[in-house]
C-alpha positions in Angstrom: 56.4 128.8 120.9 58.2 126.0 119.1 58.5 122.9 121.1 60.7 121.1 118.6 60.1 117.6 117.3 57.6 115.4 119.1 59.3 113.0 121.5 58.8 109.5 120.2 60.0 105.9 120.7 59.8 102.6 118.9 57.4 100.2 120.5 60.3 97.7 121.0 62.2 100.3 123.0 59.5 101.0 125.6 60.8 99.8 129.0 58.9 96.8 130.4 58.2 98.7 133.5 57.3 101.9 131.6 54.1 103.7 132.3 51.9 103.2 129.2 48.9 105.6 128.7 46.5 104.1 126.2 44.2 106.7 124.6 42.2 104.3 122.3 38.4 103.8 122.6 36.8 101.1 124.7 36.3 98.6 121.9 40.0 98.9 120.9 41.1 98.4 124.5 38.8 95.4 125.0 40.4 93.7 121.9 43.9 93.9 123.4 46.1 96.2 125.5 49.4 96.5 127.3 49.1 94.9 130.8 49.2 97.6 133.5 48.5 100.4 131.1 46.2 103.3 132.1 43.3 103.5 129.7 41.9 106.9 129.1 40.1 107.3 125.8 41.1 110.4 123.9 37.5 111.5 124.0 37.6 111.5 127.8 41.1 112.8 128.2 40.5 116.4 129.3 37.9 115.3 131.9 40.3 112.6 133.3 43.6 114.6 133.0 44.0 114.5 136.8 44.5 110.7 136.6 47.5 111.2 134.3 49.1 113.9 136.5 48.7 111.6 139.5 50.3 108.7 137.6 53.4 110.7 136.7 53.7 112.6 140.0 56.8 110.7 140.8 58.5 112.0 137.6 57.7 108.9 135.4 57.5 109.4 131.7 54.2 108.6 130.1 54.5 106.4 127.0 51.4 107.3 125.0 49.7 104.7 122.8 46.9 104.5 120.3 46.3 102.2 117.3 48.8 103.8 114.8 50.2 106.9 116.5 48.0 109.8 115.4 45.8 110.2 118.5 48.7 109.5 120.8 50.8 112.1 119.1 48.1 114.7 119.8 47.9 113.7 123.5 51.7 113.6 123.8 51.9 117.1 122.4 49.3 118.3 124.9 51.1 116.6 127.8 54.5 118.1 126.8 52.9 121.6 126.7 51.7 121.0 130.3 55.2 120.2 131.3 54.7 116.5 131.7 57.3 114.1 130.4 55.6 112.2 127.6 56.7 110.2 124.6 54.6 109.0 121.6 54.9 105.3 120.8 55.6 105.3 117.0 53.2 103.0 115.2 51.0 102.5 118.3 49.5 99.1 119.1 50.1 97.9 115.5 53.9 98.4 116.0 53.7 96.9 119.5 52.1 93.8 118.1 54.6 93.6 115.2 57.5 93.9 117.8 56.1 90.8 119.6 55.4 92.8 122.8 52.8 91.1 125.1 49.2 92.1 125.1 46.3 91.0 127.3 42.5 91.3 127.5 40.3 91.7 130.5 38.1 88.8 129.2 40.9 86.3 128.9 40.3 86.0 125.2 43.3 86.1 122.8 44.5 89.7 122.4 44.6 91.4 119.0 44.8 94.9 117.6 41.4 96.3 116.5 
């Protein structure tokens, strides 16, 4: 079954109110993340899949993020195969940062991309 090209979007084009799913590891998340994003490390993704289906139950698209776009591409492909609207954020957090999009930390320290 050919699903065609992977749906993707530039970091600058992610809607401010979009649902961001961050699949980076805990240390990457702690360094800086998108405010309001759902953090599910790729290593925990299958076990926590229900959290994603719950978050998109209203038909929202999941904008999937990692550091540069590799892990998020794999997760996006998986979600699409499950019939969930998902889009990979090209260039991940590095592109998000370059685009000047806001980042936060839980600690209140300045955010950066690890």
